[in-house]
N, C-alpha and C positions, 0 to 999 in steps of 0.2 A: 464654527462652520463647518456643514456637512462636506464630506468629500466622498467620492465614488472611484471605483475600479468597472472595468467594462471587461464583460467576453462576449466572443461571437461563435456561434454552434454552427456547423454545416449538415444538413439531412439530404443527401443525396436523393434525387426521384428517379429509384428503378422498383423493378418487380418486388424487389427483397427488401425493401422498405416497409415496413409495418407501423401505425400508429401508437400501437400500442409500446413500441420499442423506443421512439421518439417522446412518447410520456414519461417512460422509465428514465430516460437519460435526463429527461429536465425534471422531474422530480429530484432526482441525486444532486441536481446543482442548486434546488430548490432549499433542499435540507443544508446544505454548505451557507445558505444565506442569498443567493442570486435570484433576483428576479427577472420574468420578462418582460423586456420593456418594447420589444415589436417583433414581428413576424414576417419576413418576406419570402413569397412564394412565387416561383416564376416555372413555367412550363416550355420555356424557350431552350433549347438545345438539352433539355434534361437536367436543370439544373438543382432543381429541386427547392430546399426549406433554408431558409438563413434565418436563426433565430440570436435576435441581441439580447443580452442580458447586461445586469447593474446592480452591485452591492456597495453599501456603506462601509467606507474602510475605517478603521480606527485611526485617528491621527491624535498622538500624543502632545500636547498644550492645546488643543484647540479649545475655544470658546464659543457660547451660543449667544 
């Protein structure tokens, strides 16, 4: 049985936020096995972008 773990990243919406910085951060996570599941963007109150990630965990004794 496959199992997963999840991670949430926040990228505040500021003038200093650069998409290339966001891309670099996501590429680092991807190199560690994380996969983007969803991205939520909100311009309300300058919240910014929230990225939801998952990766498969290694479960000892798991059978498929």
